N, C-alpha and C positions, 0 to 999 in steps of 0.2 A: 786441599788447596796447595798448589806449588808456591812456595814463598818467594821465589825469585821473580816470577812473572805474574803472580796472582791468579793463575789459571785454576778454575774450579771444575772438578769432575763429579758428576752425580753417580753415587755408588749403589743406591737402592731406589726402588720405585714402588710405592704403595705397599710396602711390606708391613707397615704398622706405625705406631708411634715410637720412634727410635731415638734413644738418648745415650749419653755416657760412653761414647766410642773410645777405644784404647787400642793402639797399634801394638802388635806383638814385638818382642825384642829383636827378632830377625827381620821385621818389616814385612813379613809374608801374609799375616792374617790380622783381622780386626775383631775384637769382642765388643759387644754393645748390649744395651737393654732394649727389649721389645715389649711395649705396653699393649695390652688388648682391652680396650674400654668395655667391650661386650661381656667379658668375664671378670673384669677388674683384676686381672693377673698381670704380673711383670716377669718376663723370662730373660735368662741370659743366653745370648746367641753368639755365634762366631761365623765369620765368612772370610773368603780370600780378600786380599787387599784390593783386588779389582772389583769387588762386589759380587763375584761369582760364588756359588755354593753356600748361600746362607742357610744355617741350620741351628736349631736350639740345642743346648747341652741337655741331654735327656733328664727329665724330672727336676730340673733346677729352676726354681722361682726366686728372683732376687734382683738386685740393682747395683749400680756403680761397680762394674767388673774391672779388675786390674790384673794384668799378666804377671806371673812369677818371672824372675830374671832369666830362668832357663826355658821359658815358654811352654812348660809342661802342665801348669796349673793356672786356675783362675781364682783370684780372691774376690769375694763379693759380699754384699750385705743382704740379709734376709730375716724375715720374722717367722720362719718355718717352725721354730721352737717356741713361739710366743713373742717374747721381747726381741727386738732387732739385735742381731749379733753378726759377726764376721765369720765366713766359712771359706774353705778352700775345696776345690774339686778338680779332678782330672778332666781333660777335654771330652772324654767318652762318658762322663757322668758318674764315674766310679771314684772311690776314694774320698767321699765327702767327709769333711772334718770340720767341726766347730772350733774356731780359733779363740774367740774373745769371750769374756765374761764381765762386761761392763754395762752400767745402766745408761739408757737413753742414747744408744748409738744411732746415728743418722745414715751413715754410709761413707762415701768418699775417703777411701783408705789408700795406702801405697805400700810398696814392698821395697826394702833396701836393695841396692844394686848387688850386694853379695848374697842376697836371699836369706840372711840371718835374722832380719827384723821386719816387723810390720808396724805401721803407724796409722792411727785413726783419731777421731775426736768423739767425745762423749759428754753428756750432761744436758740438763734442761735448758730451754731458751734463755739466752743471756748469761748462762753459767756454764758454757762449754769449755772444755780443755783438750789439748792434744795429749794423746797417750802413745807411748812406744812400748813394744813388747817383743819377746822372741817370736820367731816365725810359728812356733807351735802354740803360742798364746801365753806361755809362762812369763813370769817376771814383768807383768804389766805395771807401768809407772807413769805418772804425770810428767810431761816434758815441759810444758809452758808455765810461766808464772801465773798464779791465780788472779782472776779479775779482768782478763782481756776478752772473754767470750771467744776463744780461739777455735778455729775450725779449718777444714779443707787442706790438710797437710800434704806435702810432696817432698820426697827425698831428692837431694842434689845428686848428680851423676857420680860423684866421688864418695857419696854416703856420709859426708861430714856435716852437712847442713840440712835444715828443714825450712821450706818456705810454707807460709800459711796465711790465712786471713784472720785479723783480730781487730779489736776496738780499744786497745789500750789507751789511746790518746783522745778518743771520741766515744767513750762508753755511753750506751743508751741512745745514740743517734742512729737511726735506721740506715742512714746514708754515710755513716762514719767509718765503715770498715776499710782498712788499709792492708797492704801486703807487708809482712814481716819475715825475717829469717832468724833462725836461732841454731846454735850448734847442737848436735845430737846428745851432748852431755848436759844440755839445758842452760848453757852460758852464752854470753855475747848476743843478746837480743838486739836486733836492728830493724828500724822501719825503712822500707824502700819507697813507698808511695806517699803522696800527700795531695789528695784531690777532694773536690766537693761532691763526689759521687762514690759509690761503693766499689772497691776493687776486691775481687774474690776469686777463689779456686785457682791459685797459681800452679803452673807446671814448669819444671826446668827444661831448658833445651838440652840436646844430647851432650 
């Protein structure tokens, strides 16, 4: 969608059940998830921004793909090793690397603008927290205060803030999630929204 005039362009046609699109840092390509109900598999795919040349990353099953800042790798969630964890892979399917070692990861991760850190969320339902770690998975630590059922994190373009969904003020209410921000050192928690419906999965503008 072009934000200025609201013009919408169809990029795919009957390719499958497609979700989780993410535009590459240079704006030239898009990664996304392709679900195949017949086999119950979910693949990570890439295509040109025009929708041309869609193809799967060889041997990669997973979801919630996110580009590295240099556009050379994809970060994604997968249960290929049993429990769901985060992995990185090159666009040709080589260099597969398991990043995380956290319980109950769902997906929806992000990469810091400098490529040095990765953020995700982990935990059982209503007990989820945001975790930040080095890009290789080391030094994983909880970022958000306990008790907010925090999830869906996104780095700010300057790498100093995190936007995310949480229930700090309406815990236990299915429709009570709001958008919050917090500094990457875990300080200065702020709520941005206040609605009677659920606000979730925020992403920063450029």
